[in-house]
N, C-alpha and C positions, 0 to 999 in steps of 0.2 A: 546470645542466650539471655533470657529474661532475668532480671535481678530477683524475681520471685521464685526462681528455680522450678520445682515441680508442684507448687501450690495449684490447687484445683480452681479453675475459673469456670463459672456458670454462665452459659450463653442461652438465653431463652428467646425462641422464635426462629424457626429454621426454614427459611426459603432462600432467596438469593443472598440478602445481607447477612443473615445468621450463619448460613453454611460457609460463605466466604470467610466470615469472622472466625468461626471455629477452626477452619483449616489454617488460616493465617496465624492465629495465636499459637496453635500447635507447632507450626514451623518456627515461630519465635522462641519456642522452648517451654511454653506453658503446658500444664496438664489441664485438659478442657473437657467439660461435660456439656454437650448440647442438648437442649430440652425443647420438645414440641408436643403439643396435645394430640397430634394426628399419628396414631400408631403405624399406619402404612408408610408415612414419610420417615419415621424413625427407623423402621425395619429396613427400608431402602438405603438409608444413610449408613446403617450398620454393615451393609454389604458393599459400601463404597459408591453408591449411586446417588448423586446429588439430584435435587428436585428440578433443577434447571441446568441447561448446558452453559458452561462457562469455561473458556480455554484454560487448561491446566488444573481445574478444580478437582476432577475425579482422581487424577494422579496424586494430588496432594492429600486428599482424603485417604486414599489407599495407603500412602506412605505412613501416615500417623495413626491410622487404625492398626497398622502393623507394629509401630513403635510403642503402642499402648498409651500415647499421650492424648488420644482422642476417643471418646465414647459418647453414646447417645442414650437418651432416656425420655420417657413421657411423664416423669414424676418431678415436677418443679420443686415441690416441698422437700422431697428427699434429696435433691441436688444442692440445696442451699447451705446445709451445715458444712463447715470447713471451706466455704467459698468466700474469700475476702473481697472478691470483686464479682459483681453480677452485671452482665451486659444485656440490655433489653434491645433486641434486634429484629423485631417484627417488621416485615415490609408492610407498612400501614396501608390497608385496603382503601380504595376510593369507590364511590358510586359513579353512575354514568355522567354526573355533573362534576366529577373530580372533587367531591367533598369527602373528607377523611372519616373513617370509622375507627374510633379509638377503643372499641369494646375489648379487644384482645389485650391491649396495653393496660387498661384499667383493671381487667381481671387479673393480670399478672401482678399488678401493684397490690391487690388484696392478698395474694399469696405471699408476696414479699413482706408485707406488713406483719404477717403471722410467723414467718419462718426465717427471716433474715438474720444472719449472724450479727452479734453486737460489733460495732465499729466497721462493718462492711461498707463498701462503696458501691452504689448503684450507678452504672453508666448507661444512660439512654442514648442509643445510636439511631433509633427509629425516626422516621420523618413525622414530626408532630407540629401542630400549630403553636404559635407563641402563647405561653401561659400554661402549657400542658405539664411541664416538669414541676412547676410549683404545686399543681394539683396532685401529682404523684407523691410529692414530698409530704403534702398535708395528709394524704391517705395513710401513709406509713406512720406519721407522727401521731395522728388521732388514735390509731389502734395500739401503738406502742410508745407512749409519751416519754418513757424513761430509758428507751433503748437508743444509744448513740449510733448514728450512721451518717454517711455522706451521700449526696446525690449530685451527679454531674450530667451535663448534656454535651456530648461530643458528636456533632452531626456527621453522618456518613457522607462520603463524597465519592462513592464507587461509581463505576460506569459499566453497564452491561457489555460484555465482550472484552473489557479491560480491567475487570474488578481486582484481580490479584495484583496487577501492576500498581493500581491506585491504592490498594491496601498497604503494600510494602513501601511505596514511594509517593506518599501524598504531597500535595503542594504545601499543606499546613495541617495542623491539628488544632481545632478550636476547642477550648475547654471552658464550658460554662459551669459555674458553681457559685455558691453563696458564702463560702468561707475558706480561709487560706489552707487549712489542713487538707480539704478535699482537692483543691487545686494542686497542692504538692504531691499527694499520693497518686492522682491521676496522671500527672506529668511523669512521675517515676514509672508508672505502669507502662506508658508509651515510650519510655526512654530509648528502647532499642529500635524505634522507628525514626529514621533520619528526616525530620521535618521540623520547621519552626512551630512552637507551641504558643498559641495566643490565648491569654486568660481574659475572661470577661464574666459578667453575671449571666444567670440562666436565660432571662428573656433576650438579652443581646445575642447570645449564642443561637437561640431558636430563630431570632430575626435574621441572623447571618445566613442561615440555610435558606430562608425565604428569599433573601436579597440576592444570593448567588443565582438561584434558579430563575428568579424574576428577571435578572439582568440577562441571562442566557436566552430566555424566552423573548425578551425585548429585541435582542440582536437578531434572532431568527425571524420574528415578524417584520422587523425593519428591512432585512435583506430580501425577504419574500415580496414585500410590497414594492420595493425598488426593482426587483426582478420582473415583476409583472409590468411595471412601467417601461422597463427596457424592452421587453418583448413587443409591446405595442408601438414603441418609438423606433424600433429597429436598432437599438443599441445592444452591445454584448455585455451582459451583467457580470460575467466572469472577469472581464478586463477591468470593469469598474470596481469590483470587489478587491481585485489584486492591488489596485492603486490605493483603495481605501485602507487596506491593512498595512500599507507601507507608510502611511501618515504617522508621524511620531506620537500623535495624540490618540491613536487607535491601536489596540493590542493586536499583534500579528496572530495571536491565538484566539481572538474573538470568533464566535461561530457565525461567520459572514460568508459562507459558501452558497452561491446561488443554486437553485434547483432543489426540489423537495416538496414535501407535503406539509410543512410546518412541524411542530412538535406534537408528539403523541400525548394522549391523556394519561393521567396517573402518575406523572413525574413532575415536569415543569408546571403543568397546568394545576397540579395539586397545590403548589406554593402560591400561584397566582390567586386561586380561589381562597386560600387561607388569608392572603392580604386583603382581598375583598371583604371577607368576613370580619377581619379586624377593623377595617375602615367603616363598615356598616355599624359595628358595635360602638365605635368611638365617634360616629358622626363625622368621619374624615373622608372626603371624596377620594376615589382611586381612578381618576380619569385615564391615566396612562396604562395602568393594569387592565382596565376595561377594554381599551383600544387594542392592546396586545392580543387579548383573547379573541376579540372580534376579527382581527386580521387573520389569526391562525385558523379560525373556523372557516373563513372564506377560502383560505388556501387549500383546504381539503377538497374544495370543489373544482380544483384545477383539472382533474380527470373528466369531470362533467363538462367543463368548458371546452376542453379539447374535443371530446366526443360530439358535443352539440355543434361545434363549428364544422365538423366533418359530416355528420349525419342529420343534424337538425333536431334530433330527439334521441334519448337513450332507450326509450321503450322499445322492446322487441329485439334489442341487440344481444349478442353473445360476446362476453368480454372475458379474455384470459388474463389472469393476474400472475405475475412472476414475483414471488416474495411475499410472505405473510408475517414474518416475525417483526417484533418491535424494532429491531435493528440487526445488521449483520453481526455475527459472532455470538449470538445467543439463540435459544430455542423458544423463548417465551412469546406468547401471542397476547399477553395482557394489555388491553387497550392499544393494540397496534393500529397504525394508520390504515393498513390494508384491510383489517376487519371493518373499520368504520366506513371505508370507501365501498367495500362489498355490500354492507348493509344499505347504504344510500343507493347503490346501483340496483339492488334487488327491489327496494321500495319503489324505484322509478320504473320498474318493469323489465329490467335486464336479467339475463341468465349469466351466471358467473362460474368459470372454471379456474382452478388455481394449482400452482406448483411452488413448493419451497423445499430446499434440500435438508433443512434441519428443524422444521416447525414441530412443536409439541401440540399435535392436534387434539389431544385429550383436554386441553384447556378450553377448547371451543364447546365441548360437551355435545348435548343433543340438539343444540340450537343452530347447528351448522346449516347454512343456507347456500352453500356452494359445493360443487363437485371438486374433489381433490384427486390429483394424479401424481404418481411417483416419477413422472418424466414430463418435460415441457412439451414434447411433441403432441400428445393428445389435447393439451391445453390450447395450443395454437390451432389445431385442426378444426375447421369450420367456424372459427371465431371472426367477429367483425373488427376486433381490435385486440392487441396484445399490450399490456401495461406493465412496465417495470416499476415496482413499488419499493422493494428492499434491495440495496446495492450489494448483494452477495457477489464476491469476486468471480465465481464460476459463471455468472451471467455475462461477463465480458466476452467469454469464449464460445458462447452458443452460436450455432450456424443459423443466423437470422434469415438469410435468403431462403434456406430450405424450410424453416419454420413458417415464414410468411407465405410461401408458395402454397401451403395447405389451407390458408385462411380464405374467407369469403372475399376479403379485401386486405391488402398488405398495409395495415395501419399499425404503427409501433409508437406508443407513447412512453417516453423515457423520463420519468419524473425525477430521476437522480443524475441526469446528464452523464450516464455511465459509458455511453458509446460514442464513437466517432461518427458524426452524421453523414459526411460526404460519401464514403463508400456505400453506405446503406441507401442513400438517395439515388446514387448512380445505378443501383440494382432495381430501381422502381419502387422502393419502399417509401411510403409516406411516414417519415420519421419526424415526430413532434417532441422537441425537448423543452427545457424551461430556462429562459433567461439568456439564450444565445442570439436572440434578435432575428432568427430565421423563420419564425412561425408564419408571418404574413406571406413570405415568398413560397414557403412549402405549401400552404393552403391554396394560394393562387395557382401554383403549378398543378396541384391535384384537381383543382376545380375546373 
């Protein structure tokens, strides 16, 4: 139970981060009001329907709507009175180049400046570039120079598909602030969450978020480039990666799994772009960050490279895509690798069909440039290739010999190394994986 009992906590910005935060705080014993400017989203949340699929989230919302600890509103100004803590939880949007749009956050800061309770603490969880929190602080101070308040940056570290687990059991809680009282109160606020609390200044906390994501992205680009070299050399990248993780100087938890399409835009790439922007502003080169992004961009072309080796050209092909979501365990398509691959295939003259068991197709809107089916069978039928893009567990159990029998040619590209290759190859399927060292032999056999 929270040490603050039934005090009302205001959470503003309700998509993935904000909805998980509301449900999590209610579970910890707080009385929570979640605020968002979109009436339809608020109405759905009032009925217990989160804006994005996350395991366990709908059940937790329903539980605390019933207990009365959780309610939702579109009125931020009305929610601020009697709220000693205000959490800013917008999932910061990015453009196609992964540059952040802080419009919502700065608009919320204007409302906070006018209606914030004296001595309240503003906790920014949103993903923001270094220096943003000081701007928010100045916005409030300029409008209300005599009103005492505190501001902290506590970077979120949730993961789609495992967000509740990460909320209740984080590896650490970073608390960025500019004075001791704020550090003390924020640490007390998170007292019921069992994790080390690391105190630092605002800019260091913001930079910590950039650093974590940049490091993860660097690992992913490194293993992907190594994987491509292994494929061409005939080495097995999975064995190399296993040995690498066993080295005492390398973390066994580092994201060094071969196979994949790189990291999707909007998350890790957002922080890399933020570091590039900081470097440009301060005239400080970012050679490694630049290279990580370049490797990742090229990794997205692995489907093109596989198709080109088999067919010579992508133009005129019909390609079936299995998996559209950003990752398994979520419904969101925001900046998913699958959509970026589909766009590239269509621009190159291919037709695309797709299946996903949980995709929120409404996120694509009217710009959808592929046919969607509720079953994988019509996706395979008549296609020149079938491509596994998202590693949904149910894809392991599909009847691939039957699916590929309906294709123009039984070409199966597994970008996630989800399947055992040998049984499929014995069935006459041209199975192309990533980093197992068998690509050259497979292509020679098919040729």
